[in-house]
DOMARRO-128177 format. One record per residue: x, y, z of N, C-alpha, C, O in turn. Coordinates in Angstrom, 1 decimal. Layout:
! DOMARRO-128177
n_X  n_Y  n_Z  ca_X  ca_Y  ca_Z  c_X  c_Y  c_Z  o_X  o_Y  o_Z
X  Y  Z  X  Y  Z  X  Y  Z  X  Y  Z
...
This chain:
! DOMARRO-128177
n_X  n_Y  n_Z  ca_X  ca_Y  ca_Z  c_X  c_Y  c_Z  o_X  o_Y  o_Z
16.0  61.6  29.4  16.2  60.6  30.5  15.1  60.9  31.5  14.9  62.1  31.9
14.5  59.9  32.0  13.5  60.0  33.1  14.1  60.5  34.4  15.3  60.3  34.7
13.3  61.3  35.1  13.7  61.9  36.4  14.3  60.8  37.3  15.4  61.1  37.9
13.7  59.7  37.4  14.2  58.6  38.4  15.6  58.2  38.0  16.4  58.0  38.9
15.8  58.0  36.7  17.1  57.5  36.3  18.2  58.6  36.5  19.4  58.3  36.7
17.8  59.9  36.4  18.7  61.0  36.7  19.2  60.9  38.2  20.3  61.2  38.5
18.3  60.5  39.1  18.7  60.3  40.5  19.8  59.4  40.7  20.7  59.6  41.6
19.9  58.4  39.8  21.0  57.4  39.9  22.3  58.1  39.7  23.3  57.9  40.4
22.4  59.0  38.7  23.6  59.8  38.5  23.9  60.9  39.5  25.0  61.3  39.6
22.9  61.2  40.3  23.0  62.3  41.3  23.2  61.7  42.7  23.1  62.4  43.7
23.4  60.3  42.8  23.4  59.7  44.1  24.5  60.0  45.0  24.5  59.6  46.2
25.5  60.8  44.6  26.5  61.3  45.5  25.9  62.3  46.5  26.4  62.6  47.6
24.7  62.9  46.1  24.0  63.8  47.0  23.1  63.0  47.9  22.4  62.1  47.4
23.1  63.4  49.1  22.3  62.6  50.1  20.8  62.6  49.8  20.2  61.5  49.9
20.2  63.7  49.3  18.8  63.7  49.0  18.5  62.7  47.9  17.5  62.0  48.0
19.3  62.6  46.9  19.1  61.6  45.8  19.1  60.2  46.4  18.3  59.3  46.0
20.1  59.9  47.2  20.2  58.6  47.9  19.0  58.3  48.7  18.5  57.1  48.7
18.5  59.2  49.4  17.3  59.0  50.2  16.1  58.8  49.4  15.2  57.9  49.8
15.9  59.5  48.3  14.8  59.2  47.4  14.9  57.8  46.8  13.9  57.1  46.7
16.1  57.4  46.4  16.3  56.0  45.8  15.9  55.0  46.9  15.3  54.0  46.6
16.3  55.3  48.2  16.1  54.4  49.3  14.6  54.2  49.5  14.2  53.1  49.9
13.8  55.2  49.3  12.3  55.1  49.4  11.8  54.0  48.5  10.7  53.4  48.8
12.4  53.8  47.4  12.0  52.8  46.4  12.8  51.5  46.7  12.6  50.5  45.9
13.5  51.4  47.7  14.3  50.2  48.0  15.5  50.0  47.1  15.9  48.8  47.0
16.0  51.0  46.5  17.1  50.9  45.6  18.4  51.3  46.3  18.5  52.4  46.9
19.4  50.4  46.3  20.7  50.7  47.0  21.8  50.7  45.9  22.2  49.6  45.5
22.2  51.8  45.5  23.3  51.9  44.5  24.3  52.9  45.2  24.1  54.1  45.0
25.3  52.4  45.8  26.3  53.3  46.5  27.0  54.2  45.5  27.0  53.9  44.3
27.5  55.3  46.0  28.1  56.3  45.1  29.4  55.8  44.4  29.8  56.3  43.4
30.0  54.7  45.0  31.2  54.2  44.4  30.9  53.4  43.1  31.9  53.1  42.4
29.7  53.0  42.9  29.4  52.2  41.7  29.7  53.1  40.4  29.2  54.2  40.3
30.4  52.5  39.5  30.7  53.2  38.3  29.6  52.9  37.3  29.4  51.7  37.0
29.0  53.9  36.7  27.8  53.7  35.8  28.1  54.4  34.5  28.4  55.6  34.5
28.0  53.8  33.4  28.1  54.4  32.1  26.9  55.2  31.6  26.0  55.4  32.4
27.0  55.6  30.4  25.9  56.5  29.8  24.6  55.7  29.6  24.6  54.5  29.3
23.5  56.4  29.7  22.2  55.9  29.3  21.8  54.7  30.1  21.1  53.8  29.6
22.2  54.6  31.3  21.8  53.5  32.3  20.3  53.7  32.5  19.8  54.8  32.7
19.6  52.6  32.6  18.1  52.6  32.9  17.8  51.6  34.0  18.1  50.5  34.0
17.0  52.2  35.0  16.4  51.3  36.0  14.9  51.2  35.6  14.2  52.2  35.7
14.6  50.1  35.1  13.2  49.9  34.6  12.3  49.6  35.8  12.7  49.0  36.8
11.1  50.2  35.8  10.1  50.1  36.9  10.7  50.7  38.2  10.4  50.2  39.3
11.5  51.7  38.0  12.1  52.4  39.1  13.0  51.5  40.0  13.5  51.9  41.0
13.3  50.3  39.5  14.3  49.5  40.1  13.9  49.0  41.5  14.8  48.6  42.3
12.7  49.0  41.8  12.2  48.6  43.2  13.0  47.4  43.7  13.1  46.3  43.0
13.6  47.5  44.8  14.3  46.3  45.5  15.7  46.0  44.9  16.2  45.0  45.2
16.2  46.9  44.1  17.5  46.6  43.5  18.7  47.0  44.4  18.7  48.0  45.0
19.7  46.1  44.5  20.8  46.3  45.4  22.1  46.0  44.6  22.2  44.9  44.0
23.0  46.9  44.5  24.2  46.8  43.8  25.4  47.0  44.6  25.5  48.0  45.4
26.4  46.0  44.6  27.6  46.1  45.4  28.4  47.3  45.0  28.5  47.7  43.8
29.1  47.9  46.0  29.8  49.2  45.7  31.0  49.1  44.7  31.3  50.1  44.1
31.5  47.9  44.5  32.7  47.8  43.6  32.2  47.5  42.1  33.1  47.2  41.3
30.9  47.5  41.9  30.4  47.1  40.6  30.7  48.2  39.5  30.7  49.4  39.8
31.0  47.7  38.3  31.2  48.6  37.2  30.2  48.3  36.1  30.1  47.2  35.6
29.4  49.3  35.7  28.3  49.1  34.8  28.6  49.9  33.5  28.9  51.1  33.6
28.4  49.2  32.4  28.7  49.8  31.1  27.6  50.7  30.6  26.7  51.1  31.4
27.7  51.1  29.3  26.7  52.0  28.7  25.5  51.2  28.3  25.5  50.1  27.9
24.3  51.9  28.4  23.0  51.4  27.9  22.6  50.2  28.6  21.9  49.4  28.0
23.0  50.0  29.8  22.6  48.8  30.6  21.2  49.0  31.1  20.9  50.1  31.6
20.4  48.0  31.1  19.0  48.1  31.6  18.9  47.1  32.8  19.2  45.9  32.6
18.5  47.6  33.9  18.3  46.7  35.1  16.8  46.8  35.6  16.4  47.9  35.8
16.2  45.7  35.7  14.8  45.7  36.1  14.8  45.6  37.7  15.8  45.6  38.3
13.6  45.5  38.2  13.4  45.5  39.7  13.9  44.2  40.3  14.0  43.2  39.7
14.2  44.3  41.6  14.6  43.2  42.4  15.9  42.5  41.9  16.0  41.3  42.1
16.7  43.2  41.3  18.0  42.7  40.9  19.1  42.9  42.0  19.1  43.9  42.6
19.9  41.9  42.2  21.0  42.0  43.2  22.3  41.7  42.5  22.4  40.7  41.8
23.3  42.5  42.8  24.6  42.3  42.3  25.5  42.4  43.6  25.6  43.4  44.2
26.1  41.2  44.0  26.8  41.2  45.2  27.9  40.2  45.2  28.4  39.7  44.1
28.4  39.8  46.4  29.5  38.8  46.6  29.0  37.4  46.8  28.0  37.3  47.6
29.6  36.5  46.2  29.3  35.1  46.5  29.7  34.7  47.9  29.2  33.8  48.5
30.8  35.4  48.4  31.3  35.1  49.7  30.8  36.1  50.8  31.6  36.5  51.6
29.6  36.5  50.6  29.0  37.5  51.5  29.0  37.1  53.0  28.9  37.9  53.9
29.2  35.8  53.3  29.2  35.3  54.6  30.6  35.7  55.3  30.7  35.6  56.5
31.6  36.1  54.5  32.8  36.5  55.1  32.9  38.0  55.3  32.1  38.8  54.6
33.7  38.5  56.3  33.8  39.9  56.4  34.4  40.5  55.1  35.1  39.9  54.4
34.0  41.8  54.8  34.4  42.4  53.5  35.9  42.4  53.3  36.4  42.2  52.1
36.7  42.5  54.3  38.1  42.6  54.2  38.7  41.2  53.8  39.9  41.1  53.5
38.0  40.1  53.9  38.4  38.8  53.6  38.0  38.3  52.2  38.3  37.2  51.8
37.2  39.1  51.5  36.7  38.7  50.2  37.8  38.6  49.2  38.8  39.3  49.2
37.6  37.6  48.3  38.6  37.5  47.1  38.0  38.1  45.9  38.6  38.1  44.8
36.8  38.6  46.0  36.1  39.3  44.8  36.7  40.6  44.6  36.9  41.4  45.6
37.2  40.9  43.4  37.7  42.3  43.1  36.5  43.2  42.7  36.3  44.2  43.3
35.7  42.8  41.7  34.5  43.5  41.4  33.7  42.7  40.3  34.1  41.7  39.8
32.5  43.3  40.1  31.6  42.7  39.0  31.6  43.8  37.9  31.4  45.0  38.2
31.7  43.3  36.7  31.6  44.2  35.5  30.4  43.8  34.7  30.2  42.6  34.3
29.5  44.8  34.4  28.4  44.5  33.6  28.7  45.2  32.2  28.8  46.5  32.2
28.8  44.5  31.2  29.1  45.1  29.9  28.1  45.9  29.2  26.9  45.9  29.6
28.5  46.7  28.3  27.5  47.6  27.5  26.4  46.8  27.0  26.5  45.6  26.6
25.2  47.4  27.0  24.0  46.8  26.4  23.5  45.6  27.0  22.6  44.9  26.5
24.0  45.2  28.2  23.5  44.1  29.0  22.1  44.4  29.5  21.7  45.6  29.8
21.3  43.3  29.8  20.0  43.5  30.4  19.9  42.5  31.5  20.1  41.3  31.3
19.5  42.9  32.7  19.3  42.1  33.8  17.8  42.1  34.2  17.3  43.2  34.6
17.1  41.0  33.9  15.7  41.0  34.1  15.3  40.8  35.6  16.1  40.5  36.4
14.0  41.0  35.9  13.5  41.0  37.3  14.0  39.8  38.1  13.9  38.7  37.6
14.5  40.1  39.3  14.8  39.0  40.2  16.2  38.4  40.0  16.6  37.5  40.7
16.9  38.8  38.9  18.1  38.1  38.6  19.2  38.5  39.6  19.1  39.6  40.3
20.2  37.7  39.8  21.2  37.8  40.8  22.6  37.6  40.2  22.7  36.6  39.5
23.5  38.4  40.4  24.9  38.2  40.0  25.8  38.1  41.3  25.8  39.1  42.0
26.4  37.0  41.5  27.2  36.8  42.7  28.7  36.7  42.2  29.1  35.7  41.6
29.4  37.8  42.5  30.8  37.8  42.1  31.7  36.9  42.9  31.6  36.8  44.1
32.5  36.1  42.2  33.4  35.2  42.8  34.8  35.7  42.9  35.0  37.0  42.8
35.8  34.9  43.1  37.2  35.4  43.2  37.6  36.1  42.0  37.3  35.7  40.9
38.3  37.2  42.1  38.7  38.0  41.0  37.6  38.9  40.5  36.8  39.5  41.2
37.5  38.9  39.1  36.5  39.8  38.4  35.5  38.9  37.8  35.8  37.9  37.1
34.2  39.1  38.0  33.1  38.4  37.4  32.6  39.4  36.3  32.2  40.5  36.7
32.5  38.9  35.1  32.1  39.8  34.0  30.8  39.2  33.3  30.7  38.0  33.0
29.8  40.1  33.2  28.6  39.9  32.4  28.9  40.5  31.0  29.0  41.8  31.0
29.1  39.7  30.0  29.6  40.2  28.7  28.7  41.2  28.1  27.5  41.3  28.3
29.3  42.0  27.1  28.6  43.0  26.4  27.4  42.3  25.7  27.5  41.3  25.0
26.2  43.0  25.8  25.0  42.5  25.1  24.4  41.3  25.7  23.4  40.7  25.2
24.9  40.8  26.9  24.3  39.6  27.5  23.0  39.9  28.2  22.8  40.9  28.8
22.1  38.9  28.2  20.9  38.9  28.9  20.9  37.9  30.0  21.3  36.8  29.8
20.5  38.4  31.2  20.4  37.5  32.4  18.9  37.4  32.6  18.2  38.4  33.0
18.3  36.2  32.4  16.9  36.0  32.5  16.3  36.3  33.9  17.1  36.3  34.9
15.0  36.4  34.0  14.3  36.6  35.3  14.6  35.5  36.2  14.6  34.3  35.9
15.0  35.9  37.5  15.2  35.0  38.6  16.4  34.1  38.4  16.6  33.1  39.1
17.3  34.4  37.4  18.5  33.6  37.2  19.5  34.0  38.3  19.6  35.1  38.7
20.4  33.0  38.6  21.5  33.3  39.6  22.8  33.0  38.9  23.2  31.8  38.7
23.5  34.1  38.5  24.8  33.9  37.8  25.9  33.9  38.8  26.1  34.8  39.6
26.8  32.9  38.7  27.9  32.7  39.6  29.3  32.6  38.8  30.3  32.2  39.4
29.2  33.0  37.5  30.4  32.9  36.7  30.4  34.0  35.6  29.3  34.6  35.4
31.5  34.2  35.0  31.5  35.2  33.9  30.8  34.6  32.7  30.7  33.4  32.5
30.4  35.5  31.8  29.7  35.2  30.6  30.5  35.7  29.4  31.4  36.6  29.6
30.2  35.3  28.2  30.7  35.8  27.0  29.8  37.0  26.5  28.9  37.4  27.2
30.1  37.4  25.3  29.3  38.5  24.7  28.0  38.0  24.1  28.0  36.9  23.5
26.9  38.8  24.1  25.7  38.5  23.4  25.1  37.1  23.7  24.6  36.4  22.8
25.2  36.7  25.0  24.7  35.4  25.4  23.4  35.6  26.2  23.2  36.7  26.8
22.6  34.6  26.3  21.4  34.6  27.1  21.6  33.5  28.2  21.9  32.3  27.9
21.5  33.9  29.5  21.7  33.0  30.6  20.4  32.9  31.4  19.8  33.9  31.6
20.1  31.7  31.8  18.9  31.5  32.6  19.1  30.3  33.6  20.0  29.5  33.4
18.3  30.3  34.6  18.3  29.2  35.6  19.1  29.4  36.9  19.6  30.5  37.1
19.0  28.4  37.7  19.6  28.5  39.0  20.4  27.2  39.2  19.8  26.1  39.4
21.7  27.2  39.2  22.6  28.4  38.8  22.4  28.6  37.3  22.0  27.7  36.5
22.7  29.8  36.9  22.5  30.2  35.5  23.4  29.5  34.6  24.6  29.2  34.9
22.9  29.2  33.4  23.8  28.5  32.4  23.4  29.2  31.0  22.3  29.7  30.9
24.3  29.1  30.1  24.0  29.7  28.8  22.9  28.9  28.1  23.1  27.7  27.9
21.9  29.6  27.6  20.8  28.9  27.0  20.6  29.3  25.5  20.0  28.6  24.7
21.3  30.4  25.1  21.1  30.9  23.8  22.1  32.0  23.5  22.9  32.4  24.4
22.1  32.5  22.3  22.8  33.7  22.0  21.9  34.8  21.5  20.8  34.5  21.1
22.3  36.0  21.6  21.5  37.2  21.3  21.9  37.7  19.9  23.1  37.8  19.7
21.0  38.0  19.1  21.3  38.5  17.8  21.5  40.0  17.8  21.8  40.6  16.8
């Protein structure tokens, strides 16, 4: 595992969080991350909501945002429970996942294309693209 990706797992330590912040990466210690997580290109500009749950072997490219669709409301008024990113999912550069009421799931093996804005849950092994994102294909 590359040194930078190890910092993600060590982010409970202040020094690791500060180094990640130098790259513009915000992954709070509360984010649950599975095995073999990869931040491609050091994840420049990546921001992940604290209630996010990330599965195994997930790859996230730079400038990805995972947050709340109702970010205009105070946090205590949100209806979002959390966002789940399934095992083997890939979030390409600039993609955005906006969690709505309840749980928003990016299914196992799903690909979110570059600059796509996802506002709903997906199935497994699907390819989503566009603004707002829609299913455009399946992944083999």
